[in-house]
N, C-alpha and C positions, 0 to 999 in steps of 0.2 A: 385293603388300606390302599387308598391311593400314593403314588409315588411322588416325591420333591420332585418340583419341574425348575429349580432354580429361586435366586431372591430377586424378587421382583419390585420393584419402587411403588407400584401400583396400589400393591399388598402393604408395604410401610405407609404409603396415605394414607390408605383406609385404617390401618391398626390406630397412626396420631390422630385422626379424626373423631374417631371413637372415644378413645382417651378425653379430647379436647371438649367434647360436646358432651360427653357422658353415656350417650344411646346409641347402640345402631341404628334406630330410628332416627336421629338428630344428627348424625355422621350420615346417612343416607341424601339428607336435603342437602346438608352442605357440600357434598360430593357433586350432587344431581345425580343420582342413580338410587336404586333399589336396594331397600333393607336386604334383600336376598343377595345382593350382591355383595354388597361389603361383610356381611358372615362367608361369603366364600374368599373373598381375599383374606382376610383373618385365620381362616380354615389353613389355608392355602402357606402364607406366613408361618403361623405354628408347626405345619408339618414340616416344612424345609428346617426350621430350628432345631424342632424336633422334643420342644418345650410348651408348655401352653402360659399364653399370655396373659388374658383376660379371667377374672371371676364373672361365669353368668348369671350367676343366681342374682334375683334381684330386678328393682325397678333401674337402678342403676349399673352400668357397668364400673367393674375395680381392677385394678392389675396383682397380678400376681408380684409374690417375690424378684422372679426372674425378670417378669412383665415391666418393673421399674427400671430394670439395669438395661434390657433394651431400649425403652424409652429414651433412654438417653442420646444411644447411639442414633436412636433415629432421626431423632430433632438434629443431629450434626449431620447427618446424610443429605437431611431435608436444605440444610442450609446451604451444603455445598453444590445441590442440585440447582440452588436458586441461584446461587453465584456464577453457576456454569450458564445458566439461562440469560442472566444479565451482560454475560460478557458476548455472548453469543449476538444479542440484541444490541448493545455495541456495535460488534462488527460491521452488523448490517447497515447498522446508521453513517459509519464512518471508511470510505474506501481512501487508504495510502497508495500515495502515485509517486515515487520516487524520482528524483533525478538528479545529476551531477552538474549540470550546469544552469539551464536555462529553462528547466520545464517544458513549455509548448510554447515558450515565446510569446508573440500578442496574442495566439491563440486560449492561453492560459485560460484567463480570465472568462472568456466564451463558451469555453468547453466545462467550464465550473457551473454556469448561471443555466445553461441546458441541461446537464443532468441534474440539476436540485429541479430546474420546471419538470422534466419525466419523472425523476423518483423524488418525491417529496419527503423531506426527512433523512435523507440520506444526501454525504456531504462530499465532494472529490476533495481532500485534503492533498496536497503537494509538501513534500517530506525532502528535503537535502540531505545529500550523501553524498562522500567523496569514491565511493567504490565505482569498481566499474559495472557493476550491474545494479547500481542506483539504489542499492538499501536492500534487496531481495534475498542476499545472503543473511544478512544482520539481522534479518526479518524486520527490519524499519517501515517496508512499503509491502503491499498486498501485490504490485507492480512497479515495473520499473520505465523509465522512458531513458533511451541512452542512444547515441548516436555514433556507438561501432557496430559493427554487424557482432551478432551474440553469436557466438561459437563456444560455446561450453555445455559439456552434456547435462541433459535434463532440463534444459533451457528453452523452452516453446518461446516464440515473437512472430510479430506480425509489423511489416512494414506500413508506416503509418505516413508518409508524406517525402519530402524533399524540400529544403531550405539553400536559399544563397548564401553565401560566404559575404561575411565585411572585412575590411581591414580595420583593425584598433591603434589610434594614430597618436601621439603626442600633442596635445591642442598645437602648441609652438612649431611643431615639425611643418618642414615645407609642405609635405605629400598632403598636409591637412586641408590646406588652401583649395585643392583637387576636389571637384564633385564626385570621380571614380577614380580608382586605381586599374590596374593589370598586377598579373603575377610578377610580371618583369620590373615593375617597382620597387621589390624587396629585395632588388642586387644591391649589396653593399650593406646591407641594413645588419642590427643584429634582431632574432623574431625571438619572443617569450614563446615556449614550450610546456604546457603543462603534462607530465610524463604518464602522470596516473590516469586522468580522465578526458584528458584534451582532446580535441580531435584531427590538430594540424600537424603533422609528419615533416620531416624532410623529404620526401619521397614524392612532395606535391609537387616540387620543383624540378626543371631539367637542371644539370650543369649548369649552363648560360645564366639561368635566371635566379640561381640560388641564393638566399639570404647570406651575409658577410660570417655570421655566428649563430650560433644560437644559445639560448639562457632557457637551462631549464628552471621550472616554477612548481608549483606545489597548492596546487587548488584556483578559484576563482579570484578569489580576496588576492592574494600573492600576483596573480597574473593583472590584475587591473593596477595594482599599486605600481609595479616596475615601467609598466607602460606609462602611467600619469608621470610618473619620474622621469621622464625622458630616457630611460635606460633600454628600451625594447619597442619594438612593435610587435603587433599580435594581429591573428587569425582565426576567426571563428564564426559561428554561424548568425545569420540575422537576427535570431531568437536572443543571441547575446545582447545586442544593442537595444532590443525590448525590454529584455528581462532588468538590465543592468542600468545606472547613471551616474559616472564618476567624473566631479571635476576634474580638467584637464586631460579630458579624453574624448575624442571626437569619432564615430565611427564612418566609415566609407564602401561601400560596396564595392566588391572585385569582381569586375566586369567576366573576365576570363577563367573563373574558379571554378573547379567541378562542384555540382551541387552537393549538399551532403545528406545523407539519407537518414532518417529517422525511427526508432523502433521502439515497439513496445515489448517487454519481456515477464515473460511469468515460469511458476514452476511449470513443468509440463504433466508432470502427473497429478497437479493437484491446481488445475487450472478455475480460477475466481468464477464465480456465478454468473459475473458483469462483463468478462474479459471481450465477447465477442459484439455486444452494444457498444463497450467502450470504443471499439479499436473502429468499427463503423462511423459511429460521432465525431472521433478525430479524424477518420480520412475525410470526413466531409470539408470538415473545416482545412485543412490543408490543399483541400481541391476549391475552394472560393476563389475566384480571381482578385487580385491587391495583393 
């Protein structure tokens, strides 16, 4: 006698088709297979469960008492499998890119449009997160855009490009009248620092050029708020000036500030199917003049 080989969803699907269609012939038509194939799957299911599920005498197949009990569970399993397929299909249609500050700056919309052109029906969705890995650890994002070098175990990364830095100034500040600044212009000023996800640290200045004081903030909105109020100056990526506009704040390039690297991060042991193409696309945008 053939031995059980394990419960198969294909066997369950054949069982459900026979019950719902009433005959092996009609079940085979519905499944796009042969009557013999349907019969084999039903037999395999009965051997695996160790019970008879169907009465095969007469024109129409009927359920045994045990078959009726199994039917309820088989339908529940089918619903769960269909739900899994819907989730998987939704995941293919939406790619979540996390970011803490400024996404990809002026490149964000361009990258989204080009991705949609290459992959109709699939969208790049940028989601904001205040975590160091831009939502990756919380499951909010499939990949993350970060501006601090990722040094976390288990994280894969790719350098996307570099960005110039800009000063964020209260509109009424004397420095706001200049077309550009230098790092030494921060001497004597108070500088706002986002200690959680910001990219500016005191180490960027020499002791002779350093700001007089630092004000710790938490997140972009608080950073913008204290600058607009005239309580501090800011230093950030040029992407920030492209992403945010706030009444009372002007952005000016800082000509001698070190450029800021931008990284894409993901879980190394579970790299998304799209990561290589997305990295190449973003690198191309960062490589364009302008």
